[in-house]
C-alpha positions in Angstrom: 9.3 -2.7 33.4 9.7 -0.6 30.2 7.9 -0.8 26.9 10.0 0.2 23.9 8.7 1.0 20.4 11.6 0.0 18.2 9.5 0.6 15.1 6.1 1.8 14.3 5.9 1.6 10.5 4.2 -0.5 7.9 5.9 -3.4 6.1 7.3 -1.1 3.4 8.5 1.8 5.7 11.7 3.6 4.8 11.6 6.2 7.6 10.3 4.7 10.9 11.3 1.0 11.1 8.8 -1.8 10.9 6.3 -2.2 13.7 8.2 -4.1 16.5 7.7 -3.7 20.3 10.0 -4.7 23.0 9.4 -5.2 26.8 12.3 -4.8 29.3 12.2 -6.5 32.7 15.4 -6.5 34.7 18.0 -8.2 32.5 15.5 -9.7 30.1 14.2 -8.2 26.9 11.2 -9.6 25.0 10.5 -8.7 21.3 7.0 -8.8 20.0 7.8 -9.8 16.4 11.1 -9.3 14.6 10.9 -7.9 11.1 13.5 -7.0 8.5 14.5 -3.8 10.3 15.2 -5.3 13.7 19.0 -4.9 13.4 18.7 -1.2 12.6 15.9 -0.5 15.1 17.8 -2.2 17.9 21.0 -0.3 16.9 19.1 3.0 17.1 18.4 2.2 20.8 22.0 1.2 21.5 21.1 -2.6 21.5 21.8 -5.7 19.5 21.1 -9.5 19.3 23.0 -10.1 22.6 20.4 -8.1 24.5 17.4 -10.2 23.4 16.3 -13.0 25.6 12.8 -13.7 24.4 10.8 -13.3 21.1 7.1 -13.7 20.4 6.0 -14.2 16.8 2.4 -13.2 15.9 2.3 -14.5 12.3 4.5 -15.3 9.4 4.7 -12.2 7.3 8.3 -10.9 6.7 7.9 -7.7 8.5 7.3 -9.8 11.6 9.7 -12.7 11.0 12.6 -11.9 8.7 14.7 -10.5 11.5 14.8 -14.0 13.1 17.6 -14.9 10.7 19.8 -12.2 12.2 18.9 -13.2 15.8 19.4 -16.9 15.0 22.7 -16.8 13.3 24.4 -14.2 15.5 23.3 -16.1 18.6 24.3 -19.5 17.2 27.9 -18.5 16.4 28.3 -16.5 19.6 29.6 -18.9 22.3 28.7 -16.6 25.1 25.1 -16.0 23.9 22.4 -18.2 25.4 19.6 -19.4 23.2 16.7 -17.1 22.8 13.2 -18.3 24.0 10.8 -18.3 21.0 7.0 -18.2 21.7 4.1 -18.4 19.4 0.9 -20.2 18.6 1.8 -23.8 17.5 0.2 -23.2 14.1 2.6 -20.3 13.5 5.7 -22.0 14.9 4.9 -25.3 13.1 5.0 -23.4 9.7 7.8 -20.9 10.6 10.7 -23.3 9.9 9.3 -24.9 6.7 7.8 -21.8 5.0 10.0 -18.9 6.2 13.3 -19.9 7.8 14.5 -23.2 6.5 16.1 -21.9 3.2 18.1 -19.4 5.1 19.1 -21.3 8.2 19.1 -25.1 7.7 22.8 -25.4 6.8 25.7 -24.4 8.9 29.3 -25.8 8.6 29.2 -29.6 9.1 25.6 -29.8 10.2 21.9 -29.7 9.1 19.9 -27.9 11.8 16.4 -27.3 12.9 14.6 -24.4 14.6 15.3 -25.9 18.0 19.1 -25.6 17.3 18.7 -21.8 17.2 15.9 -21.2 19.8 14.3 -22.6 22.8 10.9 -23.2 21.2 7.6 -22.8 23.2 4.6 -23.6 21.0 1.3 -22.5 22.6 -2.2 -23.9 22.1 -5.5 -22.0 21.8 -6.5 -20.0 24.9 -2.9 -20.3 26.2 -0.4 -17.8 27.5 3.2 -17.3 28.5 4.7 -15.2 31.3 7.3 -12.4 31.2 8.2 -10.7 34.4 5.0 -10.6 36.6 2.8 -10.3 33.5 0.6 -12.7 31.7 0.7 -12.7 27.9 -2.5 -14.3 26.5 -2.8 -15.0 22.7 -5.8 -13.4 20.9 -6.6 -14.8 17.5 -7.9 -12.4 14.8 -8.4 -12.3 11.0 -5.5 -10.8 9.2 -6.3 -11.8 5.6 -8.4 -14.2 3.6 -6.2 -16.7 1.6 -8.7 -17.6 -1.0 -11.4 -19.4 1.0 -9.4 -19.7 4.2 -8.5 -17.4 7.1 -4.9 -16.4 7.8 -4.8 -15.4 11.4 -2.5 -13.2 13.4 -2.3 -13.7 17.1 -2.4 -10.5 19.1 -1.6 -10.3 22.8 -3.7 -9.4 25.8 -1.2 -8.6 28.5 -2.3 -8.6 32.1 -0.1 -6.5 34.4 -0.5 -8.3 37.6 1.1 -5.6 39.7 -1.0 -2.8 38.2 -4.3 -4.7 37.7 -4.5 -3.4 34.1 -4.6 -4.9 30.7 -2.8 -3.9 27.5 -4.1 -5.3 24.1 -1.8 -5.4 21.2 -3.7 -6.3 18.0 -0.5 -7.1 15.9 -2.0 -7.2 12.4 -5.8 -7.4 12.0 -8.5 -6.5 9.5 -11.1 -4.1 10.8 -13.5 -6.5 12.6 -14.8 -4.8 15.7 -17.6 -7.4 16.2 -14.9 -10.1 16.5 -12.7 -8.3 18.9 -15.0 -5.8 20.6 -14.8 -7.8 23.9 -11.0 -7.4 23.9 -11.4 -3.7 23.2 -13.7 -3.5 26.2 -11.4 -5.6 28.4 -8.3 -3.5 27.7 -7.2 -0.4 29.5 -4.9 0.5 26.7 -4.9 -0.7 23.0 -2.0 -0.7 20.5 -3.8 -0.9 17.2 -2.4 -1.5 13.7 -3.5 1.3 11.5 -3.0 1.7 7.8 -3.1 5.2 6.5 -3.5 4.9 2.7 -5.1 7.7 0.7 -5.1 8.8 -3.0 -6.0 12.4 -3.5 -7.6 12.4 0.0 -9.7 9.3 -0.9 -9.0 6.4 1.5 -7.7 3.2 0.0 -8.8 0.1 1.9 -6.5 -2.9 1.5 -8.5 -5.3 3.8 -5.2 -6.3 5.3 -5.1 -3.9 8.3 -7.6 -1.7 10.0 -7.8 1.7 8.2 -7.8 5.0 10.0 -11.2 5.8 8.5 -12.6 2.5 9.8 -11.2 3.1 13.2 -12.9 6.5 13.3 -16.2 4.6 13.4 -15.4 3.0 16.8 -17.0 4.4 19.9 -15.2 7.4 21.4 -14.6 5.4 24.7 -12.6 2.9 22.6 -10.6 5.5 20.6 -9.7 7.3 23.9 -7.6 4.3 25.0 -6.1 3.5 21.5 -2.6 4.2 20.2 -2.0 3.7 16.5 1.0 2.0 14.9 2.0 0.1 11.7 1.3 3.2 9.7 2.7 4.5 6.4 5.6 6.9 6.2 3.5 9.9 5.2 2.0 10.0 8.6 5.2 11.3 10.2 4.1 14.9 10.2 3.0 16.9 13.2 -0.4 17.8 11.7 -1.2 14.1 11.3 -0.3 13.3 14.9 -2.5 16.3 16.1 -5.3 15.1 13.9 -5.4 11.7 15.6 -5.6 13.3 19.0 -8.3 15.6 17.8 -10.2 12.6 16.5 -10.2 11.0 20.0 -7.2 8.6 19.8 -4.3 8.7 22.1 -2.2 9.3 19.0 0.3 7.7 16.7 3.2 6.0 18.4 6.7 7.2 17.6 9.6 4.8 16.9 12.8 4.6 18.9 11.0 5.6 22.1 11.2 4.0 25.6 8.4 4.4 28.1 8.0 3.4 31.7 5.3 0.8 31.5 3.3 2.1 34.5 3.3 5.6 33.2 2.4 4.4 29.7 -0.6 2.5 31.0 -1.9 5.6 32.8 -1.9 7.9 29.8 -5.6 8.0 29.1 
């Protein structure tokens, strides 16, 4: 199996595509999220919608969902393309059609359609998982933002590689909350962590939407040593910043449009 970093940027990136990951197993390809840039990031790897067989959606923000319009319409009107399997927590998928996609996708010539007309929909409950290849993808809920007095969650993934006996934790989008997810940090062999890199005159700006680089520096060294950073701002794409992260104990910032053998990737500590 391969892991492909189609994009590694923040929601507003111009240079390095939004943070989307893809897993390849034999003839199947699974996207973890599908943001606005998915057409371009796939094209940069010589791929398009016809190559995608499965999609997992972690939460409803546009840099994780807006590319579904491209996948849905192109697949729907391509008679040789099978429906894509769509996975997500049921609370995410229940809201996906009504709050994100309906205005874009509900009308096609001669028909009013639903989400299930475009995708094979697989809603998942709490403490549930789906399989891809010989790997187990378990959903991990975390706090992304506070919507007034309520929590808006993002559902990361704890991926168990049955053939390797190792675990990969993808946070997707999360506030810095190590007490909530420290057990998952401990459990994982490798961590892919969202990391905002916002500064003004060298002073960090904390948005409380993502984990900030300065906050992640406070994690124990044993945690940083198994952590790759993604979902960062464009200004990070400089060699000195990549070297700084390694000096600070991280595995480094991930680079977009790169394909890695999964076994080798999981052994890069």
